[in-house]
N, C-alpha and C positions, 0 to 999 in steps of 0.2 A: 201096655204091651205085656204079654205074658213072658215068663222066664224062658230063656232059651231061644226067643225070637231073634232073628238076625235082620238088621236093616240092609236093604239093598243099596249098593253103592251106585250113585248116579254121576253123570258127567258134570252136572251142576255142582254137586258136592266136591268133586275133585278140583274143579276150577276155583271154587270158593276157598278151599284149603290152601291152594298154591297161589292165590291172588297176590299176596304180599311179595312172594318170591318172584313172580313174573313181572311185577312192577319194578323190582330192583334189577333183575337180570333181563335186560331188554333184547337179548339175542333170540329169545323164544316168543313165539306167538301161537295162539290156538285159533284156528279158523274152521268154520263149518264149510265143507265142500259138498259137492253132489254125492260124494262117497262116504261122508261122515266127518267127524272131527279129525283135524290133522294138526299135529304139532310141527311148526316150521322153525328152523334155526337159521338166523341171519349171520352172514360173515361180513362184518363191516369193512374189513381190509380189502376184500374182493368185491364188495358192493353187490352181493348176490346171495341167494338162498344156498346154504351149505348142506342142508339135510332136511328131511321130512319123515314123519312117522304117522301113518294112518292109524287111528285108534278106534278099532271096531267095538271095543267095550270100555266101560269106565275103568276096569281093572288094568287094561293095557295103558290107558292114559295115565293112571296113577303110577304105574311102573316106569313109564317114559319120563314123567316129570320128576319122580323121585330120583332117578339116575341123573337127570339134568341138575337138580338141586344139590345132590352130593358132589357132583363134579364142580359145581360153582363154588361150594364151600371149600373144597380142596384147592381149587385154583386160587381163591382169595388167600388161603393160608400159605401157599407156596410163594405167591407174589409178595406177601408181607415178610416172610421169614426165610424164604429159599427152600424150605422143606416143611413137612407136616410133623409137628411134634406129637408125642404120645398123648399129651393133654388135649391138643387140638383134635386128634382123632377121636378121643373119648367124647369131646363136645359135639363133633359132627355126628357121631353115632347117636348121641342123646337127642339132637335136633331131628334126626331121621325118625326116631321113635316117637317123638311128639307129633310129627305129621301123620305117622301111621295110626296113632291113637285117635287123632281128629277125624281120620277117614273111617273109623269103625262105626 
């Protein structure tokens, strides 16, 4: 590939990068619908779907899953410590960056 070439982001790439996260955080599922890929959020306390986001492009899916991932890390930090420390916030930001780099 020549210098300056940019890889096109695909749905498959996004799903591969977020695979481990989606295995751990079972609230979210990605399904193919007649309108395209959709990210569904399950509310186990209400036993129903709590939200959905149609992802018309891989970039939209990336952004949706990145938000879910960050929210999940923040939730874990809060339930463990009652708040997010500065060090934990730095760690969350670093993990976000790692995912963004994998998506390049």
